[in-house]
C-alpha positions in Angstrom: 0.0 0.0 0.0 1.1 3.6 -0.4 3.9 4.5 2.0 7.7 4.7 2.3 9.8 4.3 -0.7 13.0 2.2 -1.1 15.7 2.3 -3.7 16.2 -1.0 -5.4 19.1 -2.2 -7.5 17.2 -5.2 -8.9 17.5 -7.1 -5.6 15.1 -7.5 -2.7 15.4 -4.5 -0.4 17.9 -5.3 2.4 20.1 -3.2 4.7 22.7 -1.2 2.7 26.3 -2.4 2.7 28.2 -1.1 5.7 30.7 0.7 3.4 28.0 2.7 1.6 27.5 6.2 2.8 24.3 8.1 2.1 25.0 11.4 0.4 22.6 14.3 0.2 21.7 13.3 -3.3 21.0 9.7 -2.1 18.8 11.0 0.7 16.7 13.0 -1.8 16.4 10.1 -4.1 15.4 7.8 -1.3 12.6 10.1 -0.5 11.0 9.0 -3.8 7.5 10.2 -4.3 7.7 12.5 -1.3 10.7 14.2 -2.8 8.4 16.1 -5.2 7.3 18.2 -2.2 10.9 19.3 -1.6 10.9 21.2 -4.9 7.5 22.9 -4.3 7.8 25.1 -1.2 4.5 25.5 0.6 2.8 22.8 -1.5 0.8 20.1 0.2 0.6 16.5 -1.0 -2.9 17.2 -2.4 -1.5 20.0 -4.5 1.3 18.1 -6.1 0.4 16.6 -9.5 1.7 13.1 -10.1 2.2 11.9 -13.7 2.5 13.7 -17.0 1.7 13.3 -20.7 4.2 11.2 -22.7 5.2 10.3 -26.3 7.3 7.1 -26.4 7.8 4.0 -28.5 6.5 0.5 -27.6 8.2 -2.9 -28.1 6.9 -3.1 -31.6 8.4 0.2 -32.6 5.0 1.9 -32.6 4.7 5.5 -31.3 2.6 5.5 -28.2 1.2 8.4 -26.1 -0.8 8.7 -22.9 -3.8 9.6 -25.1 -3.7 6.0 -26.5 -4.8 4.8 -23.1 -7.7 7.1 -22.4 -10.8 5.1 -21.3 -8.5 2.4 -19.7 -7.0 2.1 -16.3 -3.2 1.8 -16.5 -0.8 0.0 -14.1 2.6 1.6 -14.6 6.0 0.2 -13.5 9.3 1.9 -14.1 12.3 -0.4 -14.4 14.9 -2.0 -16.7 15.3 -5.3 -18.5 18.7 -6.1 -16.9 17.2 -5.9 -13.4 17.8 -9.3 -11.9 15.1 -9.5 -9.3 12.9 -6.5 -8.2 11.6 -5.6 -11.7 10.6 -9.1 -12.8 9.0 -9.6 -9.4 7.0 -6.4 -9.7 5.9 -7.3 -13.2 4.9 -10.8 -12.2 2.8 -9.4 -9.4 1.0 -7.2 -12.0 0.6 -10.2 -14.3 -0.7 -12.5 -11.6 -3.0 -9.9 -10.1 -4.6 -9.2 -13.5 -5.0 -13.0 -14.1 -6.7 -13.4 -10.7 -8.9 -10.4 -11.3 -9.9 -11.8 -14.6 -11.4 -14.9 -12.9 -13.3 -12.6 -10.6 -14.4 -9.9 -13.0 -13.3 -10.2 -16.7 -15.0 -6.9 -17.5 -12.9 -5.0 -15.0 -9.7 -6.7 -16.1 -10.2 -5.8 -19.7 -10.1 -2.1 -18.7 -6.7 -2.4 -17.1 -3.5 -2.1 -19.3 -0.2 -3.0 -17.7 2.7 -0.8 -18.8 6.5 -1.2 -18.3 8.5 2.0 -18.8 12.3 1.6 -19.0 14.7 3.8 -17.1 17.6 2.4 -19.1 17.0 3.3 -22.8 20.7 2.8 -23.7 20.1 -1.0 -23.5 16.4 -1.3 -23.6 15.7 -1.0 -27.3 12.3 -1.9 -28.7 13.7 -5.3 -29.6 15.0 -5.9 -26.1 11.7 -4.8 -24.6 9.8 -7.1 -26.9 11.8 -10.2 -25.8 11.4 -9.1 -22.2 7.7 -8.4 -22.3 7.0 -11.8 -23.7 8.0 -13.4 -20.4 5.1 -11.8 -18.6 1.8 -11.0 -20.4 0.8 -10.6 -24.1 -1.1 -7.5 -22.8 2.0 -5.8 -21.4 3.0 -2.6 -23.2 6.7 -1.9 -22.9 7.9 1.6 -23.6 11.2 3.3 -24.3 12.2 6.7 -25.7 14.7 9.5 -25.5 16.6 9.6 -22.2 15.5 13.1 -21.4 11.8 12.3 -22.1 12.0 9.2 -19.9 13.7 11.0 -17.1 11.2 13.8 -17.1 8.3 11.3 -17.1 9.8 9.3 -14.3 10.4 12.4 -12.2 6.8 13.5 -12.8 5.8 10.2 -11.1 8.2 10.7 -8.3 10.5 7.9 -9.6 14.2 8.4 -8.8 16.9 6.4 -10.5 20.6 6.5 -11.0 23.2 4.3 -12.6 25.1 2.3 -10.0 28.9 2.6 -10.0 30.9 -0.1 -11.6 29.7 -3.1 -13.6 30.9 -2.0 -17.0 28.3 -2.9 -19.6 26.5 -5.0 -17.0 25.8 -2.0 -14.8 22.8 -2.0 -12.6 20.4 0.9 -11.8 19.3 2.1 -8.4 15.6 3.0 -8.6 12.4 3.4 -6.7 9.9 0.5 -7.0 6.4 1.8 -7.1 3.5 0.5 -9.2 1.2 3.3 -10.2 -2.6 3.1 -11.0 -3.8 5.8 -13.4 -7.5 6.3 -14.2 -9.3 6.4 -17.6 -9.0 10.2 -17.6 -5.2 9.9 -17.3 -5.1 11.1 -13.7 -3.1 9.4 -10.9 -5.3 7.3 -8.6 -2.8 5.7 -6.2 0.5 3.8 -6.0 1.7 0.5 -4.4 4.9 -0.2 -2.7 7.3 -2.9 -4.0 6.2 -5.2 -1.2 2.6 -5.2 -2.1 1.2 -8.7 -2.4 -0.7 -10.1 -5.3 -3.8 -10.5 -3.1 -3.6 -6.9 -2.0 -3.2 -5.7 -5.5 -6.2 -7.7 -6.7 -8.3 -6.3 -3.9 -7.3 -2.7 -4.6 -8.0 -3.1 -8.4 -11.3 -4.7 -7.7 -12.3 -1.8 -5.4 -11.0 1.0 -7.7 -11.6 -0.2 -11.3 -15.1 0.4 -12.6 -16.4 -2.0 -15.1 -17.8 -0.5 -18.3 -21.6 0.1 -18.2 -23.5 -2.8 -19.7 -25.3 -2.2 -22.9 -29.0 -3.0 -23.0 
């Protein structure tokens, strides 16, 4: 459920290595979603807008924008394909939750689109994203784009990420691990922490997603 944010490097969140010191930048990044308030003096949480329009490219090389998803609820996860643990775990939770919701209410499930947005466009080409998305759900939309556009979009959602030192071409990324729920009007509804369970996600989606009105 919504709450404190952790920075992940593709591993389950554990205590930081003893040798790692937290810099001022790290402290701001760890604040995640709440860090948005640091840059808006006098603003309350209710006044801070979360999310932004986007124009990106999906795993099939097709241009996609936020307008393409109007009328649908969207589950958004920011991550990268080289992430060894946290990202695939988050995406599997989304996949499993939607599968469970489909058994309960297919009409609601049809209104929810799962989206994966990369924070590592240098390696996450459309081709790489297509291979990666195939491991989860045929409904998963995987998006990449220009580094500046992706960073601005991530920051608009309160996502913080940075390239971890070392690793060469196999570098990892430190990043926050929220899953966001956006409504049919493109407005932020809520977010879920990385430790949300599949059952909790199913219950939240069932409570918040409105099935389309039946036609007589």
